[in-house]
C-alpha positions in Angstrom: 0.0 0.0 0.0 1.8 3.1 -1.2 -0.7 5.8 0.1 -2.9 6.3 3.2 -6.4 5.1 3.3 -9.2 6.9 1.4 -12.2 8.3 3.2 -14.3 5.2 2.2 -11.7 2.7 3.4 -11.0 4.8 6.5 -14.7 4.8 7.4 -14.9 0.9 6.7 -11.8 0.3 8.8 -13.1 2.5 11.5 -16.4 0.6 11.6 -14.4 -2.6 12.1 -12.2 -1.3 14.9 -14.6 -2.3 17.9 -12.1 -4.7 19.5 -9.4 -1.9 19.5 -11.9 0.7 20.8 -12.9 -1.7 23.6 -9.3 -2.1 24.7 -8.9 1.7 24.5 -11.9 2.3 26.6 -10.5 -0.2 29.3 -7.2 1.7 29.4 -9.2 5.0 29.4 -10.8 4.1 32.5 -7.5 4.1 34.3 -6.4 7.6 32.9 -7.7 10.7 31.5 -7.0 9.7 27.9 -9.7 8.8 25.4 -9.8 8.0 21.6 -11.1 10.9 19.5 -12.1 10.7 15.8 -9.9 13.0 13.7 -11.5 14.7 10.8 -8.6 14.7 8.4 -10.2 12.3 6.0 -13.8 13.5 6.5 -13.4 17.2 5.8 -16.3 17.4 3.5 -18.6 15.8 6.0 -21.3 17.9 7.6 -20.3 18.7 11.2 -23.3 17.0 12.8 -22.9 13.9 10.6 -19.3 13.7 11.6 -20.2 13.7 15.2 -22.8 11.0 14.7 -20.3 9.0 12.7 -17.9 9.0 15.6 -20.5 7.8 17.9 -21.8 5.2 15.6 -18.5 3.4 15.0 -17.7 3.6 18.8 -15.3 6.5 19.3 -15.5 7.9 22.9 -14.6 11.4 21.5 -14.6 13.7 18.4 -12.3 16.4 17.1 -14.3 19.7 17.2 -15.0 21.9 14.0 -15.1 25.1 16.1 -16.6 27.4 13.5 -19.5 25.1 12.8 -20.2 24.2 16.5 -20.1 27.9 17.2 -22.8 28.5 14.4 -25.0 25.8 16.3 -24.4 27.4 19.7 -23.5 25.9 23.1 -26.8 24.2 24.0 -27.3 22.5 20.5 -23.6 21.4 20.4 -23.9 19.9 23.9 -27.2 18.1 22.9 -25.3 16.8 19.8 -22.6 15.3 21.9 -25.1 13.7 24.2 -27.1 12.2 21.4 -24.0 10.7 19.8 -22.5 9.7 23.1 -19.3 11.4 22.4 -17.2 14.1 24.2 -15.1 16.9 22.6 -11.4 16.0 22.1 -9.4 18.9 20.6 -10.0 21.8 18.1 -7.6 23.8 15.9 -6.3 27.1 17.2 -8.4 29.7 15.4 -5.6 32.1 15.0 -3.1 32.5 12.2 0.0 32.9 14.3 2.8 31.8 12.1 2.3 33.8 9.0 3.8 37.3 8.3 0.3 38.8 7.9 -0.1 40.8 11.0 -3.7 41.8 10.2 -4.9 38.2 10.0 -3.2 37.6 13.3 -4.8 40.4 15.0 -8.1 39.6 13.8 -7.8 36.0 15.1 -6.4 37.2 18.4 -9.2 39.7 18.9 -11.8 36.8 18.5 -9.8 34.2 20.4 -11.4 35.1 23.9 -14.8 34.4 22.7 -13.8 31.3 20.8 -11.9 30.0 23.9 -14.9 30.7 26.2 -17.1 28.8 23.7 -14.7 25.8 23.6 -14.7 25.7 27.3 -18.4 25.8 27.6 -18.9 22.8 25.3 -16.1 20.9 27.3 -13.3 21.2 24.9 -10.2 22.2 26.8 -7.5 21.4 24.2 -6.5 23.2 21.1 -3.7 22.4 18.6 -1.7 24.2 16.0 1.0 23.1 13.5 4.6 24.3 14.0 6.5 24.7 10.8 10.0 23.0 11.0 11.7 25.4 8.6 11.6 29.1 7.6 13.5 31.6 5.5 14.5 33.5 8.7 17.5 32.8 10.9 16.6 30.4 13.6 16.8 33.0 16.4 14.7 35.4 14.7 12.1 32.8 13.9 12.0 31.8 17.5 11.5 35.3 18.8 8.7 35.9 16.3 6.8 32.6 17.4 7.3 33.5 21.0 6.0 37.0 20.4 2.9 35.6 18.6 2.0 32.7 20.9 2.7 34.3 24.3 -0.5 36.4 24.2 -2.4 33.6 22.8 -1.3 31.4 25.8 -2.5 34.0 28.3 -6.0 34.2 26.6 -6.5 30.4 26.5 -5.4 30.2 30.1 -8.3 32.4 31.1 -10.6 29.6 30.0 -8.6 26.7 31.2 -7.6 25.6 27.7 -4.2 24.0 26.8 -2.5 24.4 23.4 -0.5 21.5 21.7 2.1 22.6 19.2 2.5 19.8 16.5 6.0 19.4 15.2 6.5 18.1 11.6 9.1 15.4 11.5 9.7 14.2 7.9 12.6 15.5 5.8 10.3 17.0 3.1 9.0 19.5 5.6 12.3 20.4 7.1 13.7 21.2 3.6 10.9 23.5 2.2 12.7 26.6 3.5 16.2 27.8 3.9 16.6 27.6 7.7 15.7 24.5 9.9 13.7 25.5 13.0 11.9 23.1 15.3 11.0 19.4 14.3 11.4 17.2 17.3 9.5 16.6 20.5 12.2 17.9 23.0 12.7 21.2 20.9 8.8 21.7 20.9 8.5 21.1 24.6 11.4 23.5 25.2 9.6 26.2 23.2 6.3 25.5 25.0 8.0 26.0 28.4 9.1 29.5 27.3 5.6 30.3 26.2 3.5 29.3 29.1 2.3 26.6 31.5 -0.6 25.7 29.4 1.4 25.1 26.2 2.8 21.8 25.1 3.1 19.4 22.3 0.8 17.5 20.0 2.6 14.2 19.8 2.0 12.7 16.4 3.4 9.1 16.4 4.2 9.4 12.5 5.9 12.7 12.9 7.8 11.6 15.9 9.0 8.5 14.0 10.2 10.4 11.0 11.9 13.0 13.2 14.2 10.2 14.6 12.4 10.4 17.9 12.9 7.9 20.7 10.8 6.5 23.3 13.3 8.0 25.7 12.3 11.5 24.4 8.6 10.7 25.3 9.4 9.2 28.7 11.5 12.3 29.5 8.7 14.7 28.7 6.5 15.9 31.6 3.0 14.6 31.0 1.6 18.0 31.4 3.3 18.9 28.3 1.6 16.4 26.1 -1.6 18.0 25.3 -2.9 15.8 22.5 -1.8 12.6 20.5 -2.2 11.6 16.9 -1.9 7.8 16.0 -1.0 6.6 12.6 1.5 4.1 11.5 4.6 4.2 9.0 6.3 1.6 6.7 10.2 1.5 6.6 11.4 4.2 4.0 14.5 6.3 3.4 13.9 9.7 4.8 14.1 11.4 1.3 11.1 9.4 0.2 8.7 10.0 3.0 5.5 11.9 1.9 2.7 13.2 4.1 0.0 11.0 2.4 1.9 7.7 3.2 0.3 7.0 6.5 -1.0 3.7 7.6 -3.6 2.4 10.1 -2.2 1.5 13.6 -0.6 -1.9 13.5 0.1 -1.9 9.7 3.7 -0.6 10.1 6.7 -0.3 12.2 
């Protein structure tokens, strides 16, 4: 299999995952972790249908489409979760923090307090954002820029009790898209998060961690409070220069 599953095969595989989900539920009973359906392969599905799909195939949680949920409102969103018997997992940070466009950043920042309050009211206390592993600026300048952008975001989110996980991108293809390498490993991401605020950490994507050359020691050395969210997919053995983002596999199909 050279590419990741299509939407159709993903849904078919998800529907057959009851044994895996049952084991996850048993593990979840002993911790705060729970499995949440990610919307990366169901982006064209209406929000309410996506939530109901998660419940139908047995997921305890669902990733939140914040704009669609806000359009429905707090009470309707809570009712939808109750109907589907799922809880909210994570939502994307609704602020363009990494681009040079300051106007877009300021617009998102001005709306973040209301977005954070809404997320908290529906029970979603985690957000995530992608951290680019390379830029055309010197590394120190890029770090200062990201710190300047994310520090006020952290303060606003903390008022609503929300944590933010920064997702590092591990494969070589992402690291070489710009002139200067930036941050692309778990330890570097956690170090940056500590500079930003106590409610900032990492989104630990197993696929990105694997292709970054990460080790289990890196994970074990990380304070659990800094692991905000986890993505799980598998990888087949490949030379680093051949890895592409659409080559993910279902858990258990790879290394």
